[in-house]
KOLDO-133801 format. One record per residue: residue in three letters; x, y, z of N, C-alpha, C in turn. Coordinates in Angstrom, 1 decimal, padded with zeros to 4 digits. Atoms other than C-alpha are relative to their C-alpha. Example, Ala and Ser with C-alpha at 12.3 -4.5 7.8 and 13.67 -1.06 7.14 Angstrom:
<sites>
res; n_x; n_y; n_z; ca_x; ca_y; ca_z; c_x; c_y; c_z
ALA; 000.9; -001.2; 000.0; 012.3; -004.5; 007.8; 000.9; 001.2; 000.0
SER; -000.9; -001.1; 000.0; 013.7; -001.1; 007.1; -000.8; 001.1; 000.8
</sites>
This chain:
<sites>
res; n_x; n_y; n_z; ca_x; ca_y; ca_z; c_x; c_y; c_z
MET; 000.2; 000.0; 001.5; 013.2; 027.8; 020.5; -000.8; 001.2; -000.3
ALA; 000.7; -001.3; 000.5; 012.0; 030.9; 018.6; -001.4; -000.4; -000.4
ASN; 001.4; 000.2; 000.4; 008.3; 031.3; 018.0; -000.1; 000.2; -001.6
ASN; 000.0; -000.1; 001.4; 008.0; 030.5; 014.3; -001.4; -000.4; -000.5
GLU; 001.4; 000.3; 000.5; 004.6; 030.7; 012.5; 000.0; -000.9; -001.2
HIS; 000.0; 000.9; 001.1; 005.7; 028.4; 009.7; 000.2; -001.4; 000.5
GLY; -000.2; 001.4; -000.3; 005.3; 024.6; 010.0; -000.6; -000.3; 001.4
GLY; 000.4; 000.5; -001.3; 004.4; 022.6; 013.1; -001.5; -000.3; 000.0
ALA; 001.4; 000.4; -000.2; 001.0; 021.5; 014.4; -000.9; 001.3; 000.0
ARG; 001.0; -001.1; 000.1; -002.0; 023.8; 013.6; -001.4; -000.6; 000.3
GLU; 001.4; 000.4; -000.2; -005.6; 023.6; 014.7; -000.7; -000.3; -001.3
GLY; 000.8; 000.4; 001.2; -007.7; 021.7; 012.2; 000.9; -000.7; -001.1
ALA; -000.9; 000.7; 001.0; -004.6; 020.2; 010.4; -000.1; -001.5; 000.2
GLY; 000.0; 001.4; 000.0; -004.3; 016.6; 009.6; -001.3; -000.7; -000.5
ARG; 001.1; 000.7; 000.5; -006.7; 013.9; 008.6; -001.2; 000.1; 001.0
LYS; 001.2; 000.0; -000.8; -010.3; 014.1; 009.9; -000.3; -001.3; 000.6
PRO; 000.3; 001.3; -000.6; -011.5; 011.4; 012.3; -000.9; -000.8; -000.9
LYS; 000.7; 000.9; 000.8; -013.1; 008.4; 010.7; -001.5; 000.3; 000.1
ALA; 001.4; -000.3; -000.2; -016.5; 009.3; 012.2; -000.5; 001.2; -000.9
THR; 000.3; -001.2; 000.8; -016.4; 012.7; 010.4; 000.0; -000.4; -001.4
GLU; 000.0; 000.5; 001.4; -015.5; 011.0; 007.1; -001.3; -000.7; -000.3
LEU; 001.2; 000.8; 000.3; -018.4; 008.6; 007.4; -001.2; 000.9; 000.0
GLU; 001.1; -000.9; 000.0; -020.8; 011.4; 008.2; -000.1; 000.8; -001.3
ILE; 000.0; -000.7; 001.3; -019.7; 013.3; 005.1; -000.5; -000.9; -001.1
VAL; 000.4; 001.0; 001.1; -020.0; 010.2; 002.9; -001.5; -000.2; 000.1
SER; 001.4; 000.3; 000.0; -023.5; 009.5; 004.2; -000.8; 001.2; -000.5
LYS; 000.7; -001.1; 000.6; -024.6; 013.1; 003.4; 000.1; 000.1; -001.5
LEU; -000.2; -000.1; 001.5; -023.1; 012.9; -000.1; -000.8; -001.1; -000.7
SER; 000.7; 001.1; 000.6; -024.8; 009.5; -000.7; -001.4; 000.4; -000.3
GLU; 001.4; -000.4; 000.2; -028.2; 011.3; -000.6; -000.1; 000.6; -001.4
LEU; 000.0; -000.7; 001.3; -027.1; 013.1; -003.9; 000.4; -001.0; -001.1
ASP; -000.4; 000.9; 001.0; -026.2; 009.9; -005.8; -000.9; 000.0; -001.2
GLU; 000.9; 000.0; 001.1; -029.3; 009.9; -007.9; 000.1; 001.3; -000.9
ALA; -000.1; -001.3; 000.7; -029.0; 013.6; -008.8; 001.3; 000.1; -000.7
TRP; -001.3; 000.0; 000.6; -025.3; 013.1; -009.6; -000.1; -000.8; -001.3
MET; 000.1; 000.9; 001.2; -026.1; 010.2; -011.9; -000.9; 000.6; -001.1
SER; 000.9; -000.6; 001.0; -028.9; 012.1; -013.6; 000.8; 001.1; -000.7
ALA; -000.8; -001.1; 000.6; -026.5; 015.1; -014.2; 001.0; -000.6; -000.9
MET; -001.0; 000.6; 000.8; -023.8; 012.8; -015.5; -000.7; -000.5; -001.3
LYS; 000.7; 000.5; 001.2; -026.3; 011.1; -017.9; -000.4; 001.2; -001.0
ASN; 000.4; -001.1; 000.9; -027.6; 014.5; -019.2; 001.2; 000.6; -000.7
GLY; -001.2; -000.5; 000.6; -024.1; 015.8; -019.7; 000.6; -000.9; -001.1
ILE; -000.5; 000.9; 001.1; -023.0; 012.7; -021.6; -000.9; 000.0; -001.2
ASN; 001.0; -000.1; 001.1; -026.2; 012.7; -023.7; 000.1; 001.2; -000.8
ASN; -000.1; -001.2; 000.7; -025.6; 016.3; -024.5; 001.4; 000.2; -000.7
GLY; -001.4; 000.0; 000.6; -022.0; 015.5; -025.6; 000.9; 001.0; 000.6
GLU; -000.8; -000.9; -000.7; -020.5; 017.8; -023.0; 001.3; -000.7; 000.3
PHE; -001.3; 000.6; 000.0; -016.8; 017.0; -023.1; 000.4; -000.4; 001.5
ASN; -000.4; 000.3; -001.4; -016.1; 017.3; -019.3; -000.7; -001.2; 000.6
PHE; 000.7; 001.1; -000.6; -018.8; 014.8; -018.4; 000.5; -001.3; -000.7
CYS; -000.4; 001.2; 000.8; -017.7; 012.4; -021.2; 001.4; -000.4; 000.5
LYS; -001.4; 000.3; -000.5; -014.0; 012.6; -020.0; -000.1; -000.6; 001.4
LEU; 000.1; 000.5; -001.4; -015.0; 012.1; -016.3; -000.5; -001.4; 000.0
PHE; 000.5; 001.3; 000.1; -017.0; 009.1; -017.2; 001.0; -001.0; -000.5
ALA; -001.0; 000.9; 000.5; -014.3; 007.6; -019.3; 001.2; -000.3; 000.9
ASP; -001.1; 000.2; -000.9; -011.6; 008.2; -016.7; -000.4; -001.0; 001.1
TYR; 000.4; 000.9; -001.1; -013.6; 006.4; -014.0; -000.4; -001.4; -000.5
ARG; 000.4; 001.2; 000.6; -015.0; 003.7; -016.3; 001.1; -000.9; -000.5
TYR; -001.0; 000.7; 000.7; -011.9; 002.8; -018.2; 001.4; 000.3; 000.6
GLY; -001.3; -000.4; -000.5; -009.1; 004.4; -016.2; 000.7; 001.1; -000.9
LYS; -000.7; -001.0; 000.8; -006.9; 007.3; -017.2; 001.1; -000.7; -000.8
PRO; -001.1; 000.6; 000.8; -004.4; 006.6; -020.0; 001.3; 000.4; 000.7
LYS; -001.3; -000.3; -000.5; -000.7; 006.6; -019.1; 000.4; 001.4; -000.5
GLU; -000.5; -001.4; 000.4; 000.8; 010.1; -019.1; 001.4; -000.2; -000.5
ARG; -001.4; 000.1; 000.5; 003.9; 010.4; -021.2; 000.6; 001.3; -000.1
VAL; -000.8; -001.3; 000.0; 006.6; 013.0; -021.0; 001.1; -000.2; -001.1
ASP; -001.0; 000.0; 001.1; 008.7; 013.8; -024.1; 001.3; 000.7; 000.6
HIS; -001.3; -000.4; -000.5; 012.3; 014.1; -023.0; 000.9; 000.4; -001.1
THR; -000.8; -000.5; 001.2; 013.5; 015.8; -026.2; -000.1; 001.5; -000.1
THR; 000.1; -001.4; 000.3; 014.1; 019.2; -027.5; -000.2; 000.2; -001.5
ASN; 000.3; -000.2; 001.4; 012.4; 020.2; -030.7; 000.0; -001.3; -000.8
GLY; 000.0; 001.3; 000.7; 011.9; 016.5; -031.6; 001.3; -000.7; 000.0
LYS; -001.3; 000.6; 000.1; 015.6; 015.8; -031.2; 000.4; -000.5; 001.4
ASP; -000.4; 000.5; -001.3; 017.1; 013.7; -028.4; 001.0; 000.9; 000.6
ILE; -000.9; -000.9; -000.7; 018.9; 015.6; -025.7; 001.4; -000.6; 000.0
GLY; -001.3; 000.7; 000.0; 021.7; 013.0; -025.6; 000.7; 000.1; 001.4
ALA; -000.8; 000.0; -001.2; 024.4; 012.8; -023.0; 000.3; 001.5; 000.4
ILE; -000.3; -001.4; -000.5; 024.6; 016.0; -020.9; 001.3; 000.1; 000.8
ILE; -001.2; 000.0; -000.8; 027.3; 015.0; -018.5; 000.8; -001.3; -000.3
GLN; -000.9; 001.1; 000.2; 030.2; 012.8; -019.2; 000.7; -000.3; 001.3
ILE; -000.6; 000.4; -001.2; 031.4; 010.9; -016.2; 001.4; -000.6; -000.3
VAL; -001.3; 000.5; 000.2; 035.1; 010.3; -016.0; 000.5; -000.5; 001.3
ARG; -000.5; 000.5; -001.3; 036.5; 008.1; -013.3; 001.5; 000.3; 000.1
PRO; -001.4; -000.4; -000.2; 039.9; 009.0; -011.8; 000.9; -001.1; -000.6
SER; -000.9; 001.0; 000.5; 041.3; 005.6; -012.9; 000.0; 000.0; -001.6
ASP; 000.0; -000.1; 001.4; 040.3; 006.4; -016.5; 000.7; 001.2; -000.6
ALA; -000.6; -001.3; 000.4; 041.9; 009.8; -016.6; 001.5; -000.1; -000.4
</sites>
């Protein structure tokens, strides 16, 4: 097989071990009070990003909708399927 530098296993790839995850979470938990204080300050100052983040976590993100129209008009049928028995 040719030596290909694309794809395949690489050092450091993949999910980190559970112990590493737990270590990171414990380090981050030390910042809980500072984070909460920064969130409160941002929300109290009316900073949009803080307000949006709070609302997304507190109430959940609203459903995302995609408009499948062109200039407000329906696209309609693009392909007409004709069966051999109908021809």
